[in-house]
N, C-alpha and C positions, 0 to 999 in steps of 0.2 A: 844349036847353042846361040844364045843372044848375047851380044857384047854391048854393054852400056858404059859410056864414059864421055868426056868432052873431047871430041876428035879434032877440034880446031888447033890443038897444041902441036908444037914441033915434035918430031919423032923421038928425039933424045929425052924430052920431057915426059912423053908417054912411057918410055922404057923405065923411067925412074919410079913411076907410080906402082904402088902395091896392088896386087890382084886379089879379088875376092871371088871365090867359086861357090856358087849356090846351085844345089840340085834338088829335085823333087820327084815324087811318084816312083820311088824304087819299089814300093809295094803298090800294085795297081789299085787296091781297094781304098787307099788313102786319098779319097777325092777332095777332102778339105785342104790338102796341101796345094792343089791346083788353084784354089781360091786365094790362098796365102801368097803364092808366087805371083798371081795376077795383081794382087794389091801392091806387092813390093815393086813389080815392074811399073805399074801405074805411078807409084810415088817417085821412083828413080828417074823416070822420063818427064815428070811433071815440072811445073814452073816455080816451085817453092825454093826459097834460099837454101834450105837444108839439102834438098835434092841436088841443087846446082853445086853446092860445096862437095857433096859426095862424088858427083861426076867429075869434078875438077881434081879430086884427090886420089880416086881409085879407078881401077878398070874392073868392072863387074862382068863375070862370065857366068851366065845363067843357063842351066839345063832344066827346062820346065817339066820334062817327063823322061825319066831314065828307063822306064819299062813300058814303052808304047805297045809292044806286042801283047803283054799281059793285060793292059787296059782294054785293048780292042777285043780280046778274047774273053773278057769277063773274069779273069783270075783275080784273086784277092791278095796273094803274096808272091806268086811265082811267075817266071817268064815262060816262054813257049816250051822249053825243055824240062819244065818242072823244078827249076832251081830258084830258091829264095836269093835274089841278087844281093841282098843285104848281108849275106853270110860268105860271100866269096871275094871281098875286097882285097884280101891279102894276096891271092893268086888267081885272078880271073883268067879265063881261057878266051883267046881272041875269037874263036868260032862259036863257043857256047854262051859267052857272056860279053858280046861286043860292046854294049853301051858302057859297062863298067870298065872294060879294058881300055876303051878310047878315052873315057873320062880321066882315068889315072894317067 
């Protein structure tokens, strides 16, 4: 997980900021989402006034790849145990679906 914000603020000010969670690649075959997340990260850490305002206002928590095992093994929709992780958000199992369980 990548955290992007303006860290120079005091702790209490950081606690008051709203959080934005962004995840990508729950389906390994969605390679275009990696490019979208890279573009978003590049923008958020960039020098523009808009990016600076976003960093000063929010705490972004970005998970660029929710299914790395599926990506490494060439799966298109499933993780290593053959489960479509996009279908188990309501009740993920810590052992079978660790990335979804920890994200929640």
